[in-house]
ROSE-4610 file (N, C-alpha, C; in Angstrom, 1 decimal, always signed):
// ROSE-4610
residu = [X/X/X/X/X/X/X/X/X/X/X/X/X/X/X/X/X/X/X/X/X/X/X/X/X/X/X/X/X/X/X/X/X/X/X/X/X/X/X/X/X/X/X/X/X/X/X/X/X/X/X/X/X/X/X/X/X/X/X/X/X/X/X/X/X/X/X/X/X/X/X/X/X/X/X/X/X/X/X/X/X/X/X/X/X/X/X/X/X/X/X/X/X/X/X/X/X/X/X/X/X/X/X/X/X/X/X/X/X/X/X/X/X/X/X/X/X/X/X/X/X/X/X/X/X/X/X/X/X/X/X/X/X/X/X/X/X/X/X/X/X/X/X/X/X/X/X/X/X/X/X/X/X/X/X/X/X/X/X/X/X/X/X/X/X/X/X/X/X/X/X/X/X/X/X/X/X/X/X/X/X/X/X/X/X/X/X/X/X/X/X/X/X/X/X/X/X/X/X/X/X/X/X/X/X/X/X/X/X/X/X/X/X/X/X/X/X/X/X/X/X/X/X/X/X/X/X/X/X/X/X/X/X/X/X/X/X/X/X/X/X/X/X/X/X/X/X/X/X/X/X/X/X/X/X/X/X/X/X/X/X/X/X/X/X/X/X/X/X/X/X/X/X/X/X/X/X/X/X/X/X/X/X/X/X/X/X/X/X/X/X/X/X/X/X/X/X/X/X/X/X/X/X/X/X/X/X/X/X/X/X/X/X/X/X/X/X/X/X/X/X/X/X/X]
num = [1/1/1/2/2/2/3/3/3/4/4/4/5/5/5/6/6/6/7/7/7/8/8/8/9/9/9/10/10/10/11/11/11/12/12/12/13/13/13/14/14/14/15/15/15/16/16/16/17/17/17/18/18/18/19/19/19/20/20/20/21/21/21/22/22/22/23/23/23/24/24/24/25/25/25/26/26/26/27/27/27/28/28/28/29/29/29/30/30/30/31/31/31/32/32/32/33/33/33/34/34/34/35/35/35/36/36/36/37/37/37/38/38/38/39/39/39/40/40/40/41/41/41/42/42/42/43/43/43/44/44/44/45/45/45/46/46/46/47/47/47/48/48/48/49/49/49/50/50/50/51/51/51/52/52/52/53/53/53/54/54/54/55/55/55/56/56/56/57/57/57/58/58/58/59/59/59/60/60/60/61/61/61/62/62/62/63/63/63/64/64/64/65/65/65/66/66/66/67/67/67/68/68/68/69/69/69/70/70/70/71/71/71/72/72/72/73/73/73/74/74/74/75/75/75/76/76/76/77/77/77/78/78/78/79/79/79/80/80/80/81/81/81/82/82/82/83/83/83/84/84/84/85/85/85/86/86/86/87/87/87/88/88/88/89/89/89/90/90/90/91/91/91/92/92/92/93/93/93/94/94/94/95/95/95/96/96/96/97/97/97/98/98/98/99/99/99/100/100/100/101/101/101/102/102/102/103/103/103/104/104/104/105/105/105/106/106/106/107/107/107/108/108/108]
x = [-16.9/-17.4/-16.3/-15.2/-14.1/-13.6/-13.3/-12.8/-13.8/-15.1/-16.1/-16.0/-15.8/-15.7/-14.4/-13.3/-12.1/-12.3/-12.9/-13.2/-14.1/-15.1/-16.0/-15.2/-14.3/-13.6/-12.6/-12.0/-11.1/-11.8/-13.0/-13.8/-14.2/-14.7/-15.3/-14.1/-13.0/-11.8/-11.4/-11.4/-11.1/-12.1/-13.4/-14.4/-14.2/-13.9/-13.6/-12.4/-11.4/-10.2/-10.5/-11.7/-12.1/-12.7/-13.0/-13.6/-12.5/-12.8/-11.8/-11.6/-12.7/-12.6/-11.7/-11.8/-10.9/-9.5/-9.2/-7.9/-7.3/-8.1/-7.6/-7.3/-8.1/-7.9/-6.6/-6.3/-5.2/-3.9/-3.9/-2.7/-1.6/-0.5/+0.7/+0.5/-0.6/-0.9/-0.4/+0.4/+0.8/+0.5/-0.4/-0.9/-1.2/-1.2/-1.7/-2.8/-3.7/-4.9/-5.2/-5.5/-5.8/-7.3/-8.0/-9.4/-9.6/-10.1/-10.4/-11.9/-12.4/-13.8/-14.2/-15.4/-15.8/-15.9/-16.1/-16.2/-14.8/-13.7/-12.4/-11.4/-11.8/-10.9/-10.3/-9.0/-8.4/-7.9/-7.9/-7.5/-6.6/-5.8/-5.1/-5.2/-5.2/-5.2/-3.9/-3.4/-2.2/-2.5/-2.3/-2.5/-1.1/-0.8/+0.6/+0.6/+1.4/+1.6/+0.2/-0.6/-2.0/-2.8/-2.7/-3.4/-3.8/-4.8/-5.3/-5.4/-4.7/-4.8/-5.3/-6.0/-6.5/-6.0/-5.6/-5.0/-5.6/-5.5/-5.9/-4.8/-5.2/-4.2/-3.9/-3.2/-2.8/-1.6/-1.3/+0.0/+0.6/+1.9/+2.7/+2.5/+2.3/+2.3/+1.4/+0.1/-0.7/-0.9/-1.1/-1.4/-2.8/-3.7/-5.1/-5.5/-6.4/-7.0/-8.5/-9.1/-10.6/-11.2/-12.3/-13.0/-14.4/-15.0/-16.4/-16.8/-18.0/-18.5/-18.6/-18.7/-18.7/-19.9/-21.1/-22.3/-22.1/-21.5/-21.3/-20.3/-19.2/-18.2/-18.8/-19.6/-20.3/-21.2/-21.9/-22.8/-22.0/-20.9/-20.0/-19.5/-19.0/-18.4/-19.5/-20.7/-21.8/-22.5/-22.0/-22.6/-24.0/-24.3/-25.7/-25.7/-24.5/-24.3/-23.1/-23.2/-22.0/-21.1/-19.9/-18.9/-19.4/-19.9/-20.4/-21.5/-22.4/-23.6/-23.1/-22.2/-21.6/-20.9/-20.2/-19.5/-20.4/-21.5/-22.5/-23.2/-23.5/-24.2/-23.3/-22.0/-21.0/-20.8/-21.1/-20.9/-19.5/-18.8/-17.5/-16.7/-15.5/-14.6/-13.3/-12.8/-11.5/-10.6/-9.4/-8.3/-7.2/-6.9/-5.9/-5.9/-5.1/-5.0/-6.3/-6.6/-7.8/-7.8/-6.7/-6.6/-6.8/-6.3/-6.5/-7.9/-8.6/-10.0/-10.9/-10.5/-11.2/-11.1/-9.9/-9.6/-10.2/-10.3/-10.7/-12.1/-12.9/-14.2/-14.1/-13.0/-12.8/-12.4/-12.1/-11.8/-13.1/-14.0/-15.3/-16.3]
y = [-39.6/-38.8/-38.3/-39.0/-38.6/-37.3/-37.0/-35.7/-34.6/-34.8/-33.9/-33.6/-34.6/-34.3/-33.5/-33.8/-33.1/-31.6/-31.3/-30.0/-29.3/-30.0/-29.4/-29.0/-30.0/-29.7/-28.5/-28.5/-27.3/-26.0/-26.0/-24.8/-24.3/-25.2/-24.9/-24.5/-25.1/-24.6/-23.2/-22.9/-21.5/-20.5/-20.9/-20.0/-20.0/-21.1/-21.1/-20.3/-20.2/-19.4/-17.9/-17.5/-16.1/-15.7/-16.7/-16.5/-16.2/-15.2/-14.9/-16.0/-16.7/-17.8/-18.9/-19.2/-20.2/-19.8/-18.6/-18.1/-18.0/-17.6/-17.6/-19.0/-20.0/-21.4/-22.0/-21.7/-22.3/-21.5/-20.3/-19.5/-20.2/-20.4/-21.1/-22.6/-23.2/-24.6/-25.3/-26.4/-27.2/-28.7/-29.2/-30.6/-31.2/-32.5/-33.2/-34.1/-34.4/-35.2/-36.1/-37.4/-38.3/-38.6/-38.4/-38.8/-40.0/-41.1/-42.3/-42.5/-42.7/-42.8/-44.3/-44.7/-46.1/-46.6/-45.7/-46.1/-46.4/-46.1/-46.4/-45.3/-44.2/-43.1/-42.5/-42.0/-41.4/-40.0/-39.1/-37.7/-37.3/-36.2/-35.7/-34.2/-33.7/-32.2/-31.8/-30.7/-30.1/-28.7/-28.5/-27.2/-26.7/-25.6/-25.1/-23.6/-22.8/-21.4/-20.7/-20.9/-20.3/-20.6/-21.8/-22.2/-23.7/-24.1/-25.5/-25.9/-27.1/-27.6/-29.1/-29.5/-30.9/-31.6/-32.8/-33.5/-35.0/-35.6/-37.0/-37.9/-39.0/-40.0/-39.9/-40.9/-40.9/-40.1/-39.9/-39.2/-40.0/-40.0/-40.8/-40.1/-40.9/-40.5/-39.2/-39.3/-38.1/-37.8/-36.6/-36.2/-36.6/-36.6/-37.0/-38.0/-38.9/-39.8/-39.6/-39.4/-39.2/-40.3/-40.9/-41.9/-41.5/-41.6/-41.3/-41.9/-41.4/-41.8/-40.5/-40.7/-39.5/-38.6/-39.2/-38.3/-37.5/-38.0/-37.2/-36.1/-36.4/-35.4/-34.3/-34.6/-33.6/-32.7/-33.3/-32.5/-31.6/-32.1/-31.3/-30.1/-30.3/-29.2/-28.2/-28.7/-27.8/-27.2/-27.5/-27.0/-27.4/-28.6/-29.2/-30.1/-30.3/-31.2/-30.6/-30.6/-30.2/-31.4/-31.1/-32.2/-32.8/-32.0/-32.6/-33.6/-33.2/-34.1/-35.4/-35.2/-36.4/-37.3/-36.8/-37.6/-38.3/-37.6/-38.3/-39.4/-39.2/-40.2/-41.3/-41.2/-42.2/-42.2/-41.1/-41.0/-40.5/-40.0/-39.4/-39.9/-40.5/-40.9/-40.1/-39.6/-38.8/-39.3/-39.6/-40.0/-38.9/-38.4/-37.3/-36.8/-35.8/-35.2/-34.4/-34.2/-33.5/-32.1/-31.4/-30.0/-30.0/-31.0/-31.1/-31.3/-32.1/-32.4/-31.2/-30.3/-29.0/-28.1/-28.2/-27.3/-27.8/-29.1/-29.8/-29.2/-28.8/-28.3/-27.1/-26.4/-25.2/-25.6/-26.8/-27.2/-27.6/-28.1/-28.5/-27.4]
z = [-42.6/-41.5/-40.6/-40.5/-39.7/-40.0/-41.3/-41.7/-41.3/-41.4/-41.1/-39.6/-38.7/-37.3/-37.0/-37.6/-37.4/-37.8/-38.9/-39.3/-38.3/-37.7/-36.7/-35.5/-35.0/-33.8/-34.0/-35.2/-35.4/-35.5/-36.1/-36.2/-34.8/-34.0/-32.7/-31.7/-31.9/-31.1/-31.4/-32.7/-33.1/-32.5/-32.5/-31.8/-30.3/-29.7/-28.3/-27.9/-28.7/-28.4/-28.5/-28.9/-28.9/-27.5/-26.7/-25.4/-24.3/-23.5/-22.5/-21.5/-21.1/-20.1/-20.7/-21.9/-22.5/-22.5/-22.9/-22.9/-21.5/-20.5/-19.1/-18.7/-19.0/-18.6/-19.2/-20.4/-21.0/-20.9/-20.4/-20.3/-19.6/-20.2/-19.7/-19.5/-19.9/-19.7/-21.0/-20.7/-21.8/-21.6/-22.4/-22.2/-23.5/-23.5/-24.7/-24.3/-25.1/-24.8/-26.0/-25.8/-26.9/-26.7/-27.9/-27.9/-28.7/-28.1/-28.8/-28.9/-30.1/-30.3/-30.4/-29.9/-29.9/-31.4/-32.3/-33.7/-34.3/-33.6/-34.0/-34.2/-34.8/-35.0/-33.8/-33.9/-32.8/-33.2/-32.3/-32.5/-31.3/-31.5/-30.3/-30.3/-29.1/-28.9/-28.3/-28.7/-28.1/-27.6/-26.3/-25.7/-25.4/-26.1/-26.0/-26.5/-25.9/-26.4/-26.5/-25.5/-25.4/-26.7/-27.2/-28.4/-28.2/-28.9/-28.9/-30.3/-30.6/-32.0/-31.8/-32.9/-32.9/-34.2/-34.1/-35.2/-35.3/-36.4/-36.5/-36.0/-35.5/-35.0/-33.6/-33.1/-31.7/-31.4/-30.1/-29.7/-28.6/-28.6/-27.6/-26.2/-25.2/-23.8/-23.6/-23.9/-23.7/-22.2/-21.8/-20.4/-20.0/-20.9/-20.7/-21.8/-21.4/-22.3/-22.2/-23.4/-23.5/-24.3/-23.8/-24.6/-24.7/-25.9/-26.1/-27.5/-27.9/-29.2/-30.1/-31.4/-32.3/-32.0/-31.7/-31.5/-30.3/-29.2/-28.0/-28.2/-28.9/-29.2/-30.0/-31.0/-31.8/-30.9/-30.0/-29.1/-28.2/-27.7/-26.9/-27.6/-28.8/-29.6/-30.1/-30.3/-30.7/-29.5/-28.3/-27.1/-26.9/-27.4/-27.2/-25.9/-25.4/-24.2/-23.4/-22.1/-21.3/-21.0/-20.8/-20.4/-19.1/-18.2/-16.9/-17.1/-18.0/-18.3/-19.0/-19.9/-20.6/-19.7/-18.7/-17.7/-16.9/-16.4/-15.5/-16.2/-17.5/-18.3/-18.8/-18.5/-18.9/-20.4/-21.0/-22.5/-22.8/-21.7/-21.8/-20.6/-20.9/-19.9/-20.1/-19.0/-19.1/-18.0/-18.4/-17.4/-17.4/-16.3/-16.2/-14.8/-14.5/-13.2/-12.9/-11.6/-11.3/-11.8/-11.8/-12.3/-13.8/-14.5/-15.9/-16.3/-15.5/-15.7/-15.6/-14.6/-14.5/-15.7/-16.3/-17.4/-18.8/-18.8/-20.1/-20.6/-19.6/-20.0/-20.9/-20.9/-21.7/-23.1/-23.4/-24.7/-25.4/-24.7/-25.3/-25.2]
């Protein structure tokens, strides 16, 4: 199921990068984020050169750390749940600077 989730995230990021709001949010922004799932798998995101990529595995010294479960991540990427809702329900935990937290919603 892990590969399936990676493909979903990559596909939805590609769609997201076609949105003007997403492009405006990440313009000139360079960050890394590590996503750790309760089920065990880890992924990392790289925001650089006005692009977002997602890869399997951890990354050294990420700017943000995200913890969740696979079901919640799927819902976020399929836009069935908002990041704000997931945070309020404690289904999503994000550690990073306040400005980074405001921008992360454009990745999901």
